[in-house]
KOLNU-166874 format. One line per 8 residues: number of its first residue (from 0); for each residue x, y, z of N, C-alpha, C, O. Coordinates in steps of 0.05 Angstrom, whole numbers, plus 5000, padded with zeros to 4 digits. Layout:
REM KOLNU-166874
NUM	X Y Z X Y Z X Y Z X Y Z; ...;
REM end
This chain:
REM KOLNU-166874
0	1892 0595 1118 1903 0582 1141 1893 0596 1166 1893 0620 1168; 1884 0580 1184 1874 0591 1210 1899 0596 1227 1916 0579 1231; 1900 0620 1239 1922 0627 1256 1912 0629 1285 1888 0633 1290; 1930 0627 1303 1924 0630 1331 1916 0659 1336 1930 0677 1328; 1893 0663 1350 1883 0690 1355 1874 0692 1384 1863 0673 1395; 1879 0714 1396 1870 0720 1422 1841 0730 1420 1832 0737 1398; 1827 0731 1441 1799 0740 1440 1796 0768 1428 1815 0784 1428; 1773 0773 1417 1768 0799 1405 1772 0822 1425 1781 0843 1417;
8	1767 0817 1450 1771 0838 1470 1800 0847 1470 1805 0871 1474; 1819 0829 1465 1847 0837 1464 1852 0857 1442 1866 0877 1445; 1841 0851 1419 1845 0869 1396 1833 0897 1401 1845 0917 1394; 1810 0897 1413 1797 0923 1419 1813 0938 1439 1818 0962 1436; 1822 0925 1461 1837 0938 1481 1865 0946 1471 1876 0967 1479; 1877 0930 1455 1903 0936 1444 1903 0961 1428 1924 0975 1427; 1881 0967 1415 1880 0991 1398 1882 1016 1415 1888 1038 1404; 1877 1014 1441 1878 1038 1458 1906 1044 1468 1910 1065 1479;
16	1925 1026 1464 1952 1032 1471 1966 1009 1485 1952 0990 1494; 1992 1009 1485 2008 0988 1498 2011 0992 1527 2008 1015 1537; 2017 0971 1541 2022 0973 1570 2046 0990 1576 2066 0990 1560; 2045 1005 1597 2067 1022 1605 2082 1010 1629 2071 0995 1645; 2107 1017 1630 2124 1008 1653 2118 1025 1677 2109 1048 1674; 2122 1014 1700 2120 1030 1725 2148 1035 1735 2161 1017 1747; 2158 1059 1731 2185 1065 1740 2187 1063 1771 2168 1072 1784; 2208 1052 1781 2211 1049 1809 2213 1077 1822 2228 1094 1812;
24	2198 1081 1843 2199 1106 1857 2183 1129 1844 2180 1150 1857; 2172 1125 1821 2157 1147 1808 2128 1140 1807 2120 1119 1816; 2112 1159 1797 2083 1153 1795 2078 1131 1775 2092 1129 1755; 2059 1115 1781 2052 1093 1763 2034 1103 1741 2012 1112 1746; 2044 1101 1716 2027 1109 1693 2004 1090 1690 2005 1067 1698; 1983 1100 1677 1960 1083 1672 1968 1060 1653 1984 1064 1635; 1957 1037 1658 1963 1013 1642 1937 1002 1631 1917 0998 1646; 1936 0997 1605 1912 0985 1593 1914 0955 1597 1933 0942 1588;
32	1894 0945 1611 1894 0916 1616 1891 0901 1590 1876 0909 1572; 1904 0878 1589 1903 0860 1566 1916 0871 1541 1913 0859 1519; 1929 0893 1542 1943 0904 1519 1969 0888 1514 1980 0877 1534; 1978 0885 1490 2003 0871 1485 2026 0883 1500 2027 0908 1504; 2044 0867 1509 2068 0876 1523 2091 0859 1514 2087 0835 1508; 2115 0869 1514 2139 0854 1505 2142 0828 1521 2150 0808 1510; 2137 0829 1547 2141 0805 1563 2120 0783 1557 2128 0760 1552; 2095 0790 1556 2075 0770 1550 2076 0761 1521 2069 0739 1514;
40	2085 0779 1503 2090 0771 1475 2112 0750 1474 2109 0730 1459; 2133 0753 1490 2154 0733 1490 2144 0707 1502 2150 0686 1491; 2129 0708 1523 2118 0684 1535 2100 0669 1515 2102 0645 1511; 2083 0685 1502 2064 0673 1482 2079 0661 1459 2072 0639 1449; 2099 0675 1449 2115 0664 1426 2129 0638 1434 2131 0620 1418; 2139 0637 1459 2153 0612 1468 2133 0589 1470 2139 0567 1463; 2109 0595 1480 2088 0574 1482 2081 0564 1454 2079 0540 1449; 2078 0583 1435 2072 0575 1408 2094 0558 1396 2089 0537 1384;
48	2119 0567 1399 2142 0551 1388 2143 0523 1401 2148 0504 1387; 2139 0522 1427 2140 0496 1441 2118 0478 1430 2122 0454 1429; 2095 0489 1422 2073 0472 1412 2080 0460 1385 2065 0443 1375; 2102 0468 1373 2110 0457 1347 2124 0430 1349 2131 0418 1329; 2127 0420 1374 2142 0395 1377 2171 0399 1371 2181 0387 1352; 2184 0415 1386 2211 0425 1380 2233 0406 1390 2255 0415 1396; 2228 0381 1391 2248 0362 1401 2274 0365 1387 2295 0363 1400; 2274 0369 1361 2299 0372 1346 2314 0397 1353 2338 0399 1349;
56	2300 0417 1364 2312 0442 1371 2307 0448 1401 2303 0471 1408; 2308 0428 1417 2304 0432 1446 2324 0451 1458 2317 0466 1476; 2348 0451 1448 2369 0469 1457 2361 0498 1452 2366 0515 1468; 2350 0503 1428 2342 0530 1421 2320 0540 1440 2320 0562 1449; 2300 0523 1445 2279 0530 1463 2290 0535 1491 2282 0554 1505; 2309 0519 1500 2321 0523 1527 2336 0550 1528 2334 0564 1548; 2350 0557 1506 2365 0582 1505 2345 0606 1506 2350 0625 1520; 2323 0604 1491 2304 0625 1491 2290 0628 1518 2286 0651 1528;
64	2283 0606 1530 2272 0607 1557 2291 0619 1577 2283 0635 1594; 2316 0612 1575 2336 0623 1594 2339 0653 1590 2342 0668 1609; 2338 0662 1565 2340 0691 1559 2317 0706 1571 2320 0728 1582; 2293 0694 1568 2269 0707 1580 2271 0708 1610 2266 0729 1622; 2279 0686 1622 2282 0686 1652 2303 0705 1662 2299 0718 1682; 2325 0708 1647 2346 0727 1655 2336 0755 1653 2341 0772 1670; 2321 0761 1631 2310 0788 1628 2289 0794 1649 2286 0816 1659; 2273 0773 1655 2253 0776 1676 2267 0783 1703 2258 0800 1718;
72	2288 0769 1709 2303 0774 1734 2314 0802 1734 2314 0816 1755; 2324 0811 1711 2335 0839 1709 2312 0859 1713 2316 0880 1726; 2289 0853 1702 2266 0872 1705 2257 0873 1735 2252 0894 1745; 2257 0850 1748 2249 0849 1776 2270 0865 1793 2263 0878 1812; 2296 0862 1786 2317 0877 1800 2313 0907 1796 2322 0923 1813; 2301 0916 1775 2295 0944 1770 2269 0953 1783 2261 0976 1779; 2257 0935 1798 2232 0943 1812 2207 0939 1796 2186 0949 1803; 2209 0923 1775 2186 0919 1757 2170 0893 1763 2153 0885 1748;
80	2176 0881 1786 2163 0856 1793 2133 0858 1795 2119 0841 1784; 2122 0879 1808 2092 0882 1809 2080 0884 1781 2058 0873 1776; 2093 0899 1763 2082 0901 1736 2083 0874 1722 2063 0866 1709; 2105 0859 1725 2106 0832 1712 2085 0814 1724 2073 0798 1709; 2081 0815 1750 2060 0798 1762 2032 0805 1751 2017 0787 1745; 2026 0831 1748 2001 0839 1736 1998 0829 1707 1977 0818 1699; 2020 0833 1692 2019 0824 1664 2016 0794 1661 2001 0785 1644; 2029 0779 1679 2026 0749 1678 1997 0742 1684 1986 0724 1671;
88	1986 0754 1704 1958 0748 1712 1939 0754 1688 1921 0738 1682; 1943 0777 1675 1926 0784 1652 1930 0763 1629 1911 0755 1617; 1955 0756 1624 1961 0737 1603 1949 0710 1609 1937 0697 1591; 1951 0701 1634 1939 0675 1641 1908 0676 1639 1896 0657 1632; 1897 0699 1646 1868 0702 1643 1859 0700 1614 1839 0688 1607; 1875 0712 1596 1869 0710 1567 1872 0681 1557 1856 0671 1542; 1893 0668 1566 1897 0640 1558 1874 0622 1566 1867 0603 1553; 1862 0629 1589 1841 0612 1600 1816 0613 1582 1800 0594 1582;
96	1812 0634 1567 1788 0637 1551 1793 0638 1521 1775 0641 1505; 1819 0635 1513 1825 0637 1485 1826 0609 1472 1830 0589 1485; 1823 0609 1446 1828 0585 1431 1853 0589 1415 1859 0611 1406; 1869 0568 1412 1894 0570 1399 1898 0547 1379 1887 0525 1383; 1913 0553 1359 1921 0532 1340 1950 0525 1347 1967 0543 1348; 1955 0500 1352 1982 0492 1358 2001 0499 1335 1994 0495 1312; 2024 0509 1342 2045 0516 1323 2035 0535 1301 2040 0531 1277; 2021 0556 1310 2011 0576 1292 2033 0588 1274 2053 0597 1284;
104	2030 0586 1248 2049 0596 1229 2070 0576 1220 2085 0580 1202; 2071 0553 1234 2091 0532 1227 2116 0536 1244 2120 0557 1255; 2133 0515 1245 2156 0516 1263 2177 0537 1256 2189 0549 1274; 2181 0542 1231 2202 0562 1223 2192 0590 1231 2208 0605 1243; 2168 0596 1225 2157 0622 1232 2154 0625 1262 2159 0647 1273; 2147 0604 1276 2144 0604 1305 2171 0610 1318 2172 0625 1337; 2192 0597 1308 2219 0602 1319 2227 0631 1314 2238 0644 1332; 2223 0641 1290 2230 0668 1284 2215 0688 1301 2226 0707 1311;
112	2189 0683 1305 2173 0700 1322 2182 0699 1351 2183 0719 1365; 2190 0675 1361 2199 0672 1388 2225 0687 1392 2229 0702 1412; 2244 0685 1373 2269 0699 1375 2264 0730 1375 2276 0744 1391; 2247 0739 1357 2241 0768 1356 2228 0778 1382 2234 0799 1392; 2209 0762 1392 2195 0770 1417 2214 0771 1441 2212 0788 1458; 2232 0752 1442 2252 0751 1464 2270 0776 1462 2276 0789 1482; 2279 0782 1437 2296 0806 1434 2281 0832 1442 2292 0850 1454; 2255 0833 1435 2239 0856 1442 2236 0859 1472 2237 0881 1483;
120	2233 0837 1486 2231 0838 1515 2257 0846 1527 2258 0862 1546; 2279 0836 1517 2306 0844 1527 2310 0874 1523 2321 0887 1541; 2302 0884 1500 2305 0913 1495 2287 0929 1514 2295 0950 1523; 2263 0919 1519 2245 0934 1537 2258 0935 1565 2258 0956 1578; 2268 0913 1575 2281 0913 1601 2304 0931 1602 2308 0947 1621; 2321 0931 1581 2345 0948 1580 2337 0978 1581 2352 0994 1591; 2314 0984 1569 2306 1012 1568 2293 1022 1593 2289 1047 1596; 2287 1005 1612 2275 1013 1637 2296 1025 1656 2318 1016 1657;
128	2288 1046 1671 2307 1058 1690 2312 1039 1713 2295 1023 1720; 2336 1041 1724 2342 1024 1747 2325 1032 1772 2315 1055 1773; 2322 1014 1790 2307 1019 1814 2321 1041 1830 2345 1042 1833; 2304 1059 1841 2315 1080 1858 2325 1068 1885 2313 1050 1896; 2347 1078 1894 2355 1067 1920 2383 1067 1923 2393 1059 1944;
REM end
């Protein structure tokens, strides 16, 4: 079965390490561009689940989207807005050149992956230090 894959460049860059958070008020650690991140993984998993034609589970998709948006707002409140903006730009650049299979893994696997990715993003946000101030 053919699965949805990001460009080979993503795999090569991802091997060098995951994206780092930029703590508010502290020095900005180096970030590997195009490396997987909990936020973009959640966005990607939601896009994949939505591509499954989730009309029967529209409420579940809405709940997952709301959870991501709430965590995004919490991350921005912690001063992580610039990092999220960079990550979104990188993710959109990858989407522009990638090929995807709709509903990669099937609807059950796509839903499980979306739930797991949203939980991972929520955990990442919770682990970030609050904004200095």
